[in-house]
C-alpha positions, 0 to 999 in steps of 0.5 A: 500499500502506498502512502501519499503524504504531501507537505504544504508550502506553508508548513515548510515555510514555517519550519524554515522560519523556526530553524532560521530563528534558532540558527541566528540565536546560536550564532549570536550566542557563539559570537558573544562567548568567543569574542568575550563580550561578557567576561563571566560567560566566556569564563564559564565556557572556557571552564566547561571546555576545560572540564570536558577535556578531562571527561573526554580523557576518562572515556578514552581511558575506559574505551581502552580498558574495554578493548584490553578486556576483549584482547585478553579474552581473544588471547586466552582462546587462541592459547586454549586452542593451541593447547588442545591441538598440541594434546590432540596431536600427542595422543593420536597415533599417526597424526601429522604435525604441522610446521610453522612453514605450512 
């Protein structure tokens, strides 16, 4: 079943106007903070950005810990597999041992 949805020009125009209002507000606030028109607000922004560097570093460290945990599990599995293969080769008579060149 095909849905026929049409938008009228008035609603699109209204959404575009709302978007432009928000964009203009954001650009004026950014300009005010970065060009230090109000010292207190600019210092608040600088402090927030400084704190966010530490938050980013913590999350980066957590990511490294998670990746390290996955790496440890993968190494354990590979080691367990190689031990099982070597035990099977020792117990089976006539099993051909593979060399590293193969």
